[in-house]
Steps between C-alpha positions, in 0.01 A plus 500: 500500500642853505613659823231701684597844624336612824410867553281712722178630346287769660145540375170656587300283746200494263718370214654242734157376612373478141809303392463269801135426411592442134785267600264300723243476219769366263652270768836681485721654764504879513859496373407277204200722421710816497751333267214375278351851471837662432598237242167536317530880492858480371402256226202711393726804471758305298767536768534127574522209261184288475491164678547197272268221627708244304803565724495306831434747779353752253833661412540784254506433129844474343395524136198567286233771533534704817856382571625857498272595787279704269130414496382290208215661308168330558604292801463537873782371720284463811124444511289736713451404863182307582205733553669800334343631181680688223544868584412458867717713727651346810 
């Protein structure tokens, strides 16, 4: 597993509370939830390579469609969160 880099994050108390509730609903720690949300946003914007489910630990793809980090037309790297509908603002 890759090294984790700790850092201080300041955020609005309302955002913090909403993330904490979401993390509890998904049975994740707050830290894991923040990383999940950031990773999903980065993948949707094409700024992070998609996760390859065939690689143990869900590592990035090394070859094939999406290996360059660019989104692959017609695919979604991460499914929407449970209870969130398409186009719903958060």
